[in-house]
Phi, psi and omega in degrees: 000145182274134176244091188265103185253344185291131182293334179302327181298326184276322175286328179233072188291147167306126181272116194247145170234147172255137171244113184121102183255031178274201187298306175304318175293321169304314184288323175295309172312315176296316181295318179296325186279334190235333190228348181278120169297136178081012182229152163231127177278125180250318181211167176226140182223145176195143180306332172273103190289331174299329182282321175296318181297317180296318178289317179296322176294319180290342185243007170074028180235185184268146170260122176279138179287354178196157186289331173297321184292324179290323179294327182257010169295113184295333171300326184278128180250343185216148187231129178255115183265116182230022185282182172308142187296331179296338182257356185302313181294322181289325176294320180296318178292319180294316183291320183292319182290337171277004177078020185266137165291149191235126160252130180229133172292157182282154345279163188281344175196176188251009175206164179289322176307312180293322179289316179303317180295318174295317179299315177306307181308312182291326175297321180292322182278340180067042181243146172302135176233111185242146179244139181286071174257085193288339179302324175303336182259003175281138193302316185292321179293318183297315181298317178307305182305314179299323183290330177290300188303320184270008172080007181292337180256010183065219179272130174302130181238319177230136175224150177219142169218133176221151178227124175238122178261146182304333180162177186247118172288324177221091181303329178294347183260359182281115181294151171312139177074009184300318188301332180261327183279326189252317180269293185297351180292330173296314190292318180293318176301322179298305182292333172301309185288322180283000179229060188302138179093339184258162185236134175295138184253311184219158184220134173235119179240145170227143183206159185199177174246087181263338184283308180232073183306326183297341185260001186296322174303338174271002176103359177294124169236125189240357186213127183210150174230126180239130180250127178248125179246132187255168182291341179267011180082348183294151178236131180241142175250118174245141178219160179207153173206149182256028178214064174264096189296334186279347181128173186294134184228129183217124180216161177215160178208141170231115178255120181233190185287345179247002183155187183221142173234139178237146181228134171086149176208006178082351189267157183292316183210178181279001181286133179239132173268122179239125183214196189297332185265002168132207177249139185224137176239137184279126187253159180271145179261359180204166181293318183296337180276304179298324191246027189301319181299321183289324178294326180292309184294326181290321176289333173294322176305311186292319179290321174293332179283327175292313178286341178265352180056058175225169179280130176298162180292333177241119187248182174293327175298329177287316179304323183287327183291318186287323181290327176309314180295321175296323177292316179301316184297321179295312173303323177297315179291322179298322186262350181058043174202177180283158183224136175287133185298322191290352182290327186281008180270339191267000000 
C-alpha cells in the first residue's frame, strides 16, 4: 500500500493528463480528480474528441483536441495511458520523448520489442515509468507478498492466482489471445511478484471457448489454465474465465515450507448475511469496484514517484517479465505442449 506522507505532494500536486476516455480511463480520471493524493487532473485526450470532452466536462478539466496537443501541453508533467492496448507502446514512447512521466495500463506493449522500445525511451528521457499491475497495491495481496519476503511462509512451493470476470458483453469483439495478454497478464505478474528472486522456466497452458463456443472459430478463448514452473522449484497455477455468474473474482495463494497465505475472496466486504435460505455475501460486479482502493494507491504511488524523482515500485521490466509468460502461454496453446520461457526471446 502506498503511504504518501510528504506535505509537498499535497502542496504541489503532480499535474496529470489522461490519454483514453474509455471505461478504465474514465475510472482513472475520476480517481485522479477526486481521490488520489498528490495528483491533479489537468486534461483528457482521446481520438474520439466527443468522449474526451464529455469526460473532461464531468470532471472540470480540459479536453484536448488531439493526443499530440496533450503530450505537448507544458502544464502537464505526467501522462496516464488508458487507450487501446495496441497503442500503448507508441504512446509510452511519445510521452517519454515529450518529457512526461508515464503511467501505462497493462500490457505495456503487444510484443517484447514494443515493451523494450518504451523502456528505452523512458530511460533515455530520464522519466519515471510505471505499469498498472494494481493487484500489488491491494492490501491482502501486499500482505501476502510481505509474508513471503520476511520468510514467514518459508520457501514458496505452490502458488495460485486467478481472475474470473462476470461475463462477455460482446464475444465477437474480443481480440485473439486477450485472455493471456489482457486478463491473465495480471495473474502472471502476481505469481512472479509472490515468488521474488525466482525466474519462470517453463509454461504449459490449455485454453478453450467454453463460455461462448460459437465464437471459437473467430479466435475467442474465454477459459484458460496455465502452469508455470520456476527455477527455485516452485510451481504456479494461473487461471481465468469470462463467466463468473456470481461477480468479479480475484484470488491468490502462496503455499510454502513454513505456511500458507491466501488473498481475495470476491466479496465487497466481510459482511455475511445468514438467514433461512443460507449464508450470503455481496459480491462486486467489476474490477474497478472490487479493487478500487488498489487503483487509488497505484496512482498515488505514481504521483509520489514523479514528485520524488524516483523509480516507481512497478516498472517496465515487470511488464516485460509478465508479457514473456503470456507469450509462452500463447505458444503453448499453439503447440499443445510445454514451452521454455527463454524460447520466446528468440
